[in-house]
C-alpha positions in Angstrom: -27.1 -72.3 33.2 -29.4 -72.8 30.2 -26.5 -71.6 27.9 -24.2 -74.2 29.5 -26.7 -77.0 29.1 -27.3 -76.0 25.5 -23.6 -76.2 24.8 -23.2 -79.6 26.4 -26.2 -80.9 24.5 -24.7 -79.6 21.2 -21.3 -81.3 22.0 -23.1 -84.5 23.0 -22.0 -84.4 26.6 -25.6 -84.4 27.6 -28.6 -86.1 25.9 -31.0 -83.7 24.3 -33.8 -82.3 26.6 -36.0 -79.2 26.8 -35.6 -76.7 29.6 -38.8 -74.9 30.5 -38.4 -71.9 32.8 -41.5 -71.3 34.9 -42.4 -68.0 36.7 -44.4 -68.8 39.7 -45.5 -65.2 40.7 -43.9 -63.4 43.6 -44.2 -65.2 46.9 -46.9 -67.7 45.9 -44.6 -70.7 46.4 -46.0 -72.7 43.4 -49.2 -73.5 45.2 -52.8 -72.7 44.5 -53.3 -69.8 46.8 -55.8 -70.6 49.6 -58.3 -67.9 48.4 -58.2 -69.4 44.8 -57.1 -66.2 43.1 -53.7 -67.4 42.1 -53.9 -71.0 40.9 -50.2 -71.3 40.1 -50.0 -75.0 40.7 -52.9 -75.7 38.3 -51.5 -73.5 35.6 -48.2 -75.5 35.7 -49.7 -79.0 36.0 -53.0 -78.7 34.1 -52.1 -76.0 31.5 -48.4 -75.7 30.9 -47.3 -79.4 30.9 -50.1 -80.5 28.5 -49.3 -77.5 26.3 -45.6 -78.4 26.1 -46.4 -82.0 25.3 -48.9 -81.0 22.6 -46.7 -78.5 20.9 -43.1 -79.9 21.4 -41.5 -83.2 20.5 -41.5 -84.5 24.0 -41.2 -87.9 25.7 -43.9 -87.5 28.3 -43.2 -90.5 30.6 -42.2 -89.6 34.1 -38.7 -91.1 33.4 -38.2 -88.4 30.9 -39.4 -85.4 32.9 -37.8 -83.8 35.9 -38.4 -80.7 38.0 -35.8 -78.3 39.5 -36.0 -75.0 41.4 -34.0 -72.8 43.7 -35.1 -71.0 46.8 -38.9 -70.5 46.4 -38.5 -72.6 43.3 -36.9 -75.3 45.4 -39.9 -75.3 47.6 -42.0 -75.7 44.5 -39.9 -78.4 43.0 -40.1 -80.5 46.1 -43.8 -80.2 46.7 -44.8 -80.6 43.0 -42.3 -83.3 42.3 -43.4 -85.4 45.3 -47.1 -84.6 44.8 -47.2 -85.5 41.1 -45.1 -88.6 41.0 -46.8 -89.8 37.8 -45.3 -86.7 36.1 -41.8 -86.4 37.4 -39.1 -89.0 37.7 -36.5 -86.7 39.3 -36.6 -83.7 41.7 -33.7 -81.3 42.2 -33.9 -78.5 44.8 -31.2 -75.9 45.4 -31.3 -74.0 48.7 -35.1 -74.6 49.0 -37.0 -72.0 51.0 -38.6 -74.4 53.4 -38.6 -72.4 56.6 -41.4 -72.7 59.2 -44.3 -70.3 58.7 -43.4 -68.3 61.8 -40.0 -67.5 60.1 -41.7 -66.1 57.0 -42.7 -62.5 56.3 -46.4 -61.8 55.9 -46.1 -61.3 52.2 -45.0 -65.0 51.9 -47.6 -66.4 54.3 -50.5 -64.4 52.7 -51.1 -66.9 49.8 -51.5 -69.6 52.5 -54.2 -67.5 54.1 -51.9 -67.1 57.1 -53.1 -70.5 58.0 -50.6 -72.7 59.7 -52.5 -75.9 59.1 -52.8 -75.2 55.4 -49.2 -74.2 55.2 -48.2 -77.5 56.7 -50.6 -79.6 54.6 -49.5 -78.4 51.2 -45.7 -78.0 51.8 -42.8 -80.2 50.8 -42.4 -81.8 54.3 -46.0 -83.1 54.2 -45.7 -84.2 50.5 -42.6 -86.3 51.2 -44.3 -88.0 54.1 -47.6 -88.6 52.4 -46.0 -90.1 49.2 -42.9 -91.6 50.7 -43.7 -95.2 49.8 -44.2 -94.2 46.1 -41.1 -92.0 46.1 -38.7 -94.7 47.4 -36.7 -96.3 44.7 -38.6 -94.5 41.9 -37.6 -90.9 42.1 -34.1 -89.4 41.8 -33.8 -86.7 44.4 -31.0 -84.2 45.1 -30.6 -81.3 47.5 -27.8 -78.7 46.8 -26.9 -75.8 49.0 -24.0 -73.5 49.7 -22.2 -73.5 53.0 -22.7 -69.7 53.3 -26.4 -69.9 52.5 -28.8 -68.9 55.3 -30.9 -71.9 54.2 -28.1 -74.4 54.8 -29.5 -75.6 58.2 -33.1 -76.0 56.8 -31.8 -77.9 53.8 -29.9 -80.2 56.2 -33.0 -80.7 58.3 -35.0 -81.6 55.2 -32.3 -84.1 54.2 -32.6 -85.7 57.6 -36.4 -85.8 57.1 -36.0 -87.7 53.9 -33.6 -90.1 55.5 -36.1 -90.7 58.3 -38.7 -91.6 55.6 -36.2 -93.9 53.9 -36.1 -91.8 50.8 -32.8 -92.1 49.0 -31.4 -88.7 47.9 -28.2 -86.8 47.3 -27.2 -83.9 49.6 -24.3 -81.8 48.4 -22.8 -78.6 49.9 -20.9 -76.1 47.8 -17.9 -74.6 49.5 -18.0 -70.8 49.7 -21.4 -70.5 47.9 -24.1 -68.1 49.1 -27.7 -68.0 48.1 -26.9 -67.9 44.4 -27.7 -70.6 41.8 -24.5 -70.0 39.8 -22.3 -70.1 42.9 -23.8 -73.4 44.1 -23.5 -75.1 40.8 -20.0 -74.0 40.1 -18.6 -74.5 43.6 -19.7 -78.1 44.0 -16.8 -80.7 44.1 -18.3 -82.4 41.1 -20.1 -81.6 37.8 -23.7 -80.8 38.7 -24.8 -81.5 35.2 -24.0 -85.2 35.6 -27.3 -85.5 37.4 -29.2 -84.8 34.2 -27.0 -87.1 32.2 -28.0 -89.9 34.6 -31.6 -88.9 34.8 -32.1 -88.7 31.0 -29.8 -91.5 30.1 -30.9 -93.6 27.1 -32.5 -96.8 28.0 
């Protein structure tokens, strides 16, 4: 996908922008683990973003910064994008892994201290509700998923949750796509990169 974005920037089909690929450690879900040993959220927000802005030629306003992720990364994109509204003007989640804690294996729930209340409090469902008034009309939001993806139903439920909070968003389902980023992007009935053209349009 990075290669395709690069090609479209070079041919001026997309405006120039940086793509930073973040590794969030296995199973940590882009949170600060409850026991404090894996502060992934702080590393991204307090260390990585300031480093990028200090070393690259960036436009650091929220209107020029977006966050996207798939599966565990989709969970992270939704919760970080909605929690740090001053940093991100757009949020894109592909097949976000937003199941209930009881549906998660122990290796996933361990960073949450196997604590249901903590899991609920820091997750994307709570972030959307807590910050709904600030998200409405200010943040571009999209949810993408394949119709063969086991997370299809959960993505649909999250879309309904956003609708109940009056948060405008795009929901698109890719025909024949499973839990694979490339399949979802390529099997949508429209060009998925148009989203970035809109988000980063010159003003």
